[in-house]
N, C-alpha and C positions, 0 to 999 in steps of 0.2 A: 402151582400158581394158577388162579382162575383167569382165563383169557377174556379180555374185555374188547371185543372186536369193534364196538361202536365208539370206544373211547381211546383208541390207539394214538390219536394225534395229540392227546393231552399229556401234560407232564407226569412223569412216574409218581410223584408225590400225590397228585390228585387221584390217579388210578389206585394207589395204595389205600387212600381213604375210602374209596368205593369198595374195594376188596374187603376192607375191614368191616364195613357195613354188611356186606354179603355174608362174611364168616360169622358175624354176630346175629345174623338173620334179622337185621334192622333196616334193610334197604326199602322194603315196602312201607314201613313206618315213616321213614325219611320222606319218601315221595308223597304219602298221604298227608303228612303234616304241612309240607310246602304247597301242595296242590290238592286241597280237599274238595274243590268244586266240580260240578258237572255242568255242561252247557246244554242248551235246548236246540242246538242246530243239528237236527237229526235227519233232514231230508235234503234233496238237491235244491229245491226252491229256497229253503231257509239258508243253505250254504251260499247260493248265488246272491241273495240279498245281503248276507253277512259280508261277503267278499266285496260287493259293490259299495257298501257303506265304508269299509276300510279304504277302498280305492278313492272314493269321493273325499274322504277326510285327508288323504295324504298325497294322492297322485291324480289330481284333477285333469292334468294335461296328458296323461298316459293314454295309449290306445284303449278303445272300449273293449269290454269282455263280452263275448257272445254266449258263452256257456261255462258253468261251473258245476261240478258234480263230484259226489263220492264215487270212488272206483274200487271195487273189491278185488280187482286184479293187481292193483298196485300194492306191493309189499316189499319186505326187506330182501327177498330173494332176487328181486329186480333192482335192488338198491335205489328205490324211489319211494318217497313218501308223498310226493306231489309232482305234478308235471304241468308244464305250460306248453301249449302247442299253437301253432298258427297253421290252419288248414286252408290251402289255396284252392279256390274253385273258380271256374269261368262262369260269369253271369252276363249274358248278352255278349258284348264285345270286350268286357272288362274282366280283369283278374281281381277277385275279391278274397281277402284273407280273413278267416274267422279265428278269433283268439279263444282258446279254451284253457281252463284250469281244472285239473283233476287232483283230488285229494284222496289219499289212501283211506279206505273205510275204517281202519283202526282208530282214526281220529273222532269217530262218533262217540267212542267210549273214553277218549282222553280228556284230560283237564282242559278247561277253556283257554288257558294260557298257551298250551301246546297247539291247539287249533289255530289260535291267532298267530303264533310264530310261523306255522307252515303256510298259512295264507299270505302273511307278509312276505315270506320268502318267495312264493310264486308270483306275487304282485311285483316284487322288485325286478323280476325277470322281464316284465313289460318294458322296463327302461334299460336294464343291464343284462345282457345275455350270459356273460361269464361270471363265475364266482371270483371276482377280483375286488380290489380295495373299494372301488366306487360302489359295487354291488352291496358289500357289507355296510358301508357308510349309509346307503339308502335304507337298508334293513334297520339299522340303528336309529335313523331319523324317524321311521314309522313306528318303531318299537324299541325304546331306549334300552330295555333289558334283554334285547335280542340274544346276545352271546350267552348270558346265563341261562336263558330258556332253551337255547340250542343244546347246551351242555346237559341240562336237566332232562331234556327230551331223550338224549342219548342214554342217560341213566335209566329212564323209564323203559326204553327199548331193551336195555340190558336186563332189567327186572322181568319184563315180559318173556324174554328168551329163557331166563332161569326158571320161571314158572312152567313154561312149555316143556322144558327138559326135565321137570320133576325135582328141581332144587328147592 
C-alpha cells in the first residue's frame, strides 16, 4: 500500500480514492483538471501586495503586516509551507513587534488557489494563534472552500513527492 503522509488525517475511503488515482497514473491529470491556472505573483513585492489585498478585504482590524516574502528554506522537511512571525525590537524606549509572513517558494509554481489558501492560513494567524475551531472558521470566512483546497493541496504535495521519488 502506498503511504500518503500528507493525507493521514483523512478517512481511509478518501485515501483509497487517491491511491487508486496514483495506481492508474491519473493523479497529475486530476490536479491539472481541477487547477489548470498559473498565478503572476512571482516575487516578494507582488506577494506582499497580494497578501495585503486579502488582508484588506477580510481582516481590516488585524495587526499590520511589515514583511511578506517567498522563502526557499521553507519546505516539507521543516513541516512548514508558511510561517507567521512577530519579531520584537527595541526602538527608542519602546518595544516594537514586526509581523512577517513567509511563504514556501514552491508556491511560486503552484495553482493560484493554493497560494490563496496558504496566504489565508497565515493571515488567520494574525487573529488566532492556534489551529483551533475559531482559526478554521476564520479561514472559511476568508475562503469558503478552504477545507477542499487544503485537501487538494495535500494531494498536490503527495503528487510532487511521487514525482521526486520517480513514480
